[in-house]
N, C-alpha and C positions, 0 to 999 in steps of 0.2 A: 389355366386350370390343370391341363394335362401335365405341365411342367411341375406344378405343385404336388400332384399325385405321385409322379415319378420320384420326386425328391423325398417324400415321406416314405415311400416303399424302399428306397435306397438306404435310408437311415434306419428304419425299423428292423429290416431283415438281419443285419449283423447283430443288433441288440437281442433279438429273439434267439439267434444261434448261440450267442454267448451265454444266455441264461439257461440253456439246456443242461441236463445232468451229464456227468462224465465227459466234460468238454476238454479237449486238448487244443491249445492255440497253435499258431503257425510256427512257434519256436519249440514245440513239443512239451510245453508246460501244462500241468493240470490247472484248471481254472474253475471256480464256482463249486456248485454242489456235486458231490460224488457219492455214489451208492454201489455197493457190490452185494451179490446174492449167492446163497448156497444153491446147489443143484435142485433142492426141493422148493426153491422159490422164496424162502425166507431171507430177510436182510442179514447180511454178514457184517457190514459196517456202513456208516454214513457220516459225512462231514464235509467241510468246505476247504478248498485250496485257493491260494492266491500266488501266482507265479511259481507253482509246483511246491509251495510250502503250506503245511496244514495250518488252519486258522480256527480259533475257537474250540468248541467241544466236539470231539469225535465219539461216536457210539459204536461199540462192537457187540455182537450178539452171538449166543449159542445157536445151534441149528434148530432148536425148538422155539426160538423167538425170545427167550429170556435174555436180559441184559447180562453181558459178560464183562466188558471193560468200558470205562469212560476215560478219555484223555482230554484235558483242557490245555490247549497249546498257547504259549506266549513267547516273548522274546523272538519274534519273527519266525516262530515255528520250531525253534531249537530246544525249547523246554516244554515239558508236559507234566502237569499234576495228574497222577494216574490213580484210578480206583479199580480194583479187580473184584469180581463178585462170584460167589458160588451159584450153582443153578437154582438153589433155593432162595436166592435174592440177598442173602447176607454177605456182608463185606468180607473178602478173603485177604486182600492186601491193599496197602495204600502207600504212595511215595512219589518221588519226583524223578523224572528222567531229564538229563541235560545232554544234548547231542547223542541221544539213544543209549546213554549209560546211566545206571542208577546213581543217584546223588542224594546227599543229606539223609534224613531219617526215613526208614522204611519200617512199617508195622505190618505184622501178619496175624490173621485171626482164625479161630476155629469156626466150624459151621454154626455154632450157637452164638457167634459174635464175640466170644471172649478172646483176649489177646494171647497169642502163642509166643511171639518173638518181636523184638525191636532191634534194628540194625542201623548203623550209620555208614554211609558211603562217601567217597570223594572220587569223582570221575570213574565210577564203576569198581572201585577198590574199597574193601572194608577198611574204615578208619574210625576209631572211637570205640565206645563200649557197646557190645551186644548183650542183650538181656533175653532170657527165656523164662516163661511163666508156667506155673501150675494152673489147673482148670479153675481154681478159685481166685486167680489173679495175683496170688503171692509169687514172689520171685523164686525161680528154681536155680538159675545160674547166671553169672555175669562174667564177661571176658573182654579184656581190652585188646584192640587190634591197632596195628600201625602198618600202613602200606601193604595190606593184605596178609599180614602175618600176626600171629598171637604174640603180643609184647605187652607185658605188664601183669597185674594181678588177675587171677582166676579164682572165683568163689562159687561154691555150690551150697544150696540151702535146703534144710528140711521145710516141709510145708508150713510149719508153725513160724518160720522166719529165722530160726537159729542156724548157724553155720554148720555144714556137714563136712566140707572139704575146702582147703585153700592152698594155693601154690602161686608161683610166679613163672612167667614165660619170658624167654629172650629168644627172638627170632624163631618162633615156633617150637622151642624146646623148653622143657621144665628146667628151672635153674634155682638153686638155693633150697631153703627150708620148705617142706610141705607138712601140713597137719590135717588130721581128720578127727571128727568128734562124734561121740555117741549122741543119740537124740536127747539125752538128759544133759548135754553140753559138756560132759567129761571127756577128756582126751581119749581118742581111740588109738591113733598111732602118730608118730612124729619121725621124720627122717630128712635126708637131703638128696638133691639131684645135682649133678655136674654134667653140663652139656647133654642133658636129656637122659642121663643114666643114674640109677640109684647108687649112692656111695655111702661109705661109713656105716655106723650103727643105726638101725631102725628099731625104735622102741614101740611095743604094742601093749595096750592096757585093756582090762575088762571094763564093763560099764559102771563099776564102782571106783574106777581110777587106780586100780591096783595093777602094777606091771606084771604081765604074764609071759611075754616073749621078747627076746632080743635077737635081731638078725644083723650080722655083720657082712656088708656087701664088699668089703675090701679083702676079705679072706678068700 
C-alpha cells in the first residue's frame, strides 16, 4: 500500500507542476498556459505555448482590460491570423503574420468600422495593389507596389468614383504621361514625367475644357 501511494505521488507531482501557468521546462522552453499582467494587475496577455512556440489563440489587452489584439497561431507557431481592436471594441486592423512579418492582405479600419486602407504584403514587403477609401467606402486612391517600391499605375478618385488624377510609377518615380481631371470629368491638366521630373509642355484647361495655360519645362 505504501509503495502504491509513493508511486501515485511520484507520478502526480510532475503533472501538477507542468500544468501550472508560466511554466518553463528544464530546457528553458515555455510550456502550457502563460499569462502576463500590467502593474495595475489587469491581464496584458494570455495564451498557450508548446516547446516555446505559441499555439492557438493569444489574447492581448489594453491596461483597462479591453481586448486589444487576438492572434490565432498555426503552422507550428510561425503564422498568426491577427486582429487589432480600438479601445471602443471596433476592429482597427486585420491581417496575417508569417515569421513575424506582415504577409498577404492587410485591411485597416476607422473607429466606426469603415475601411480606410487595404494593402498586400510578401514577407513584410509591400507587393500588389494598395487601396485607400473615403468614409463612405468609395475608393480614394489605388497604387501598385512591387518589392516595396511604387511600380505601375497610380489613380486618385473623386468621391463619386470618377478619376481625379492618374500617372505611372517606375521604381518609386513618376514616369510618362500624367493626367488630372475636373470633377465634371473634363481634363484639368496633362503632361509628362521623365525619371521623376516634369518635362516638355504641360497643358492646363478650365472646367469647360478650354485650354488656358501652357507651361514648357524644357525651357
